[in-house]
C-alpha positions in Angstrom: 12.2 16.0 -59.7 8.9 18.1 -59.5 7.3 19.4 -56.4 4.0 17.7 -57.4 3.0 15.3 -54.7 3.1 11.7 -56.0 -0.5 10.9 -55.0 -1.6 13.8 -57.3 0.4 12.6 -60.5 -1.1 10.9 -63.4 0.4 7.5 -64.5 2.2 9.3 -67.3 3.7 12.1 -65.0 4.7 9.5 -62.4 6.4 7.3 -65.0 8.2 10.2 -66.6 9.7 11.4 -63.3 10.5 7.6 -62.3 12.5 7.2 -65.6 14.3 10.4 -64.6 15.0 9.4 -61.1 16.4 6.0 -62.5 18.5 7.7 -64.8 20.1 9.9 -62.0 20.7 6.9 -59.8 22.3 4.9 -62.6 24.7 7.7 -63.5 25.8 7.8 -59.8 26.7 11.5 -60.1 24.7 12.5 -56.9 25.7 12.7 -53.3 24.7 10.0 -51.0 21.9 12.2 -49.2 20.5 13.0 -52.7 20.7 9.4 -53.7 18.8 8.4 -50.7 16.1 11.0 -51.3 15.9 10.0 -55.1 15.6 6.4 -54.1 12.7 7.2 -51.7 10.9 9.4 -54.5 11.4 6.6 -56.9 9.8 4.0 -54.6 6.8 6.2 -54.1 6.5 7.0 -58.0 6.7 3.1 -58.7 4.0 2.5 -56.3 1.9 5.2 -57.8 2.3 3.6 -61.2 1.6 0.2 -60.0 -1.7 1.5 -58.2 -2.7 3.3 -61.4 -2.2 0.3 -63.6 -4.2 -1.9 -61.1 -7.0 0.5 -61.2 -7.0 0.7 -64.9 -7.0 -3.2 -65.1 -10.0 -3.4 -62.8 -11.9 -1.0 -65.0 -10.9 -3.2 -68.1 -12.1 -6.3 -66.3 -15.5 -4.8 -65.3 -16.4 -4.2 -68.9 -19.2 -6.6 -69.9 -19.7 -7.9 -73.4 -22.8 -9.2 -75.1 -23.0 -12.3 -77.2 -21.4 -10.7 -80.3 -18.6 -9.3 -78.2 -19.8 -5.7 -78.1 -19.4 -3.7 -74.8 -22.6 -3.4 -73.0 -21.6 -1.6 -69.9 -19.7 -2.3 -66.8 -20.2 -4.5 -63.9 -19.7 -2.9 -60.4 -16.2 -3.4 -59.0 -16.2 -4.9 -55.4 -15.2 -2.4 -52.8 -16.6 0.7 -54.5 
């Protein structure tokens, strides 16, 4: 695990650490207290990844195309 706060991680960083956490938990070679801490960190990492994916999907959905299918800009995303 890194000391980087989850909310400051990029999608790629969070995904990589989440994979490491899952690997440790699957091996089962950690103490119960450490397993609980890993599970909590994993849950936070999973949420970070989901939030980043949602943000990316919203950006893609906001791209507007002209009649020939070429990008012409973006539409404002609600709530921003």
